[in-house]
N, C-alpha and C positions, 0 to 999 in steps of 0.2 A: 486436570483433564474434563472432570464432570462440568465444571464452569465454561470450558471451551465448547463443549457439546451444547449446553444450553444457549450460549452466545450464538452458535450457528443455528440452532433451532429459531431463536429469536429473529434471525434474518431471512428465514425461509418465506416465500411469498405465499399469500393466501389466495383463494379462489378470485380469478379475474385482476390479480395484480400483476404489474410488470415493473421492472427497473427503468428509471428515466435518468437522463443526464441533466444536472442543473449547473449552470455556470456560475462562479461566484466573482465577488470583487478581489482583487489582488491581495493575496496573503489573508484572506478571510474565510478559508474553508473550514476551519474549527468552528469560527462564529456562525456560520451559517448552519452547520450540523447541529450545533447546540440549540439554536432557535428553531430548527425544523423539529427536533425531538420534543421540544416544549410545546409544539403544537400540534403533536400527537403523531407526526410522520416519522416513519423509520427510514434512517439514510446510512449510507456506507462511504467512508472516506478511506481510501487504500494508502498506506502510507509506507515509508521504508527509513532506515536508519542511513543518515548522510552525514559526513564529515564536512564541516565548513572552515575554512581558513581565513583569518582576517587578523591583521596587525601581528602577524607571526604567531599567532595563538590559533590553535584548532580545538574545536568541539563538536561531539557528535549531537545532532539534532534529528528529531523525526519530521520528514517532510512528505508532503503528498505525493504519490507517484504521478498523478495528472494534476499539475497546479492549475487553479482556477476551476476545478471540477469535482463534483461528488455526485453519488447515485442516490435516488429518492424512490422508495417502493410506493407505487401510486396505482389505485383502481379508478380510471378516468370516469367511469359511470357513478362512483360511489363518492369519491373524495372530492374535496373542494380545492382541486389542484391549482387553481389561479391564484389562491393565496401564497404558494409557493415563490412566486414572481415578486410578492412584495415582503418576504421574509428578510430580515437584517443579514446582511453578508450575501444573499443571493441577488444575482442581476437578472437571470430569467432561466427557465427551462429551455433545453434545446428543442425547438418547434419547427415545423414545416406547415404551411398554411393553417396558420393559428391552432395548431395541435400539437401537443407534446409527441416526440417521436421516442417509442421505446428502444432501449438498448437491445442489440441483437440476444436471443435466447441463449443462456449459458455462460455469456460472457462474465457477468457480475457475479454469478453463483460460482465460477471457478475462481474467481478472485476472493470471495469469501471463504470458500474451503481452504486457499492457502494463506489466509491471514490468522494471526493470533488475536487475543482478546482486544488489544489496543487498536487493532485494524492494521498494524505491521505485516507485510507480506513475507512469506518464507518461501523463496523460490529455490532455496539450496538443496532440495532432497535428491536431486538429480547429479549430485556430485560422485565422482569416482576417482580413486586413487590415480595418479599419473596425469591427470586432467589440468589443462591450463585454465587458470583462474585468475580474476581480478579482484583486488581488495578494494571494497566500498565504503569502509570506514576506519577510523584509527589513523595513526600517524603516518602509514604507508598507504593510504587511500589512493586508489587509482594505479598502484603498482601491479605488475603482472607477476604471477608465479606458477608454480606446478604444485599441485595437491600431492602432498605425501602421506598424509595418515588422517582418518576418519575416527572419532570415537562416539560411544552412544550417549555421553554426557553432553552433546552438542558443541564439541570442540573440534577444530581442525588444525592440523600443522601444514603450513605452506613454505616451500623453498623458494625464496626470493633471490634475484641475480640483482645484487647491489654493489655499483663500484668495483666490478670484476671479480667479486667474491660471492659466494653463496651463503645465506642467513636464513635460518630456520626460525619463523615465527609461530607461536600457537596463539589462536585467538577463536572467537565465536564464530560458529558456522553461519550465522547471520551475515557476517562481515565479508563473506565472500561470494562471488557469482562466477558461473561458468563464462569463459570467452566464448563467444559464438564465432 
């Protein structure tokens, strides 16, 4: 818990700083983040757990919420922000009239508060018993069900309707999202 608080404090903006959107090369978000940090820039790459199916095999991977984008904290008056455009993995900052455009205030901060130490977003806090949910990871990824039980250990039980019968599955809270 203390490490999570320290991590959130490290992401807090300093005077004159704003969050800016950097576009990356395809599948190079992590590379861009690493090289930005090596240059002294603070960046944030929001991610989630995704189930990938290939050749009859399934595996869980951490994937960016916004493919090809990450956020960079900059003070345009102080930082050498043009060097971000030549950072390995980055194609360009999102710009208008040759100036980077800041992300709307509060958006990135909300994402940071919802993230764990690895940048994985945790949106499942609004879950309630009886609510329709979608599984986002695991062998039943994309299946719809009804939330039956929540516990304090971060586990949930979901009732799935599969092949005409009800199946109760117990899984991590981060593997489900509310159906909107």
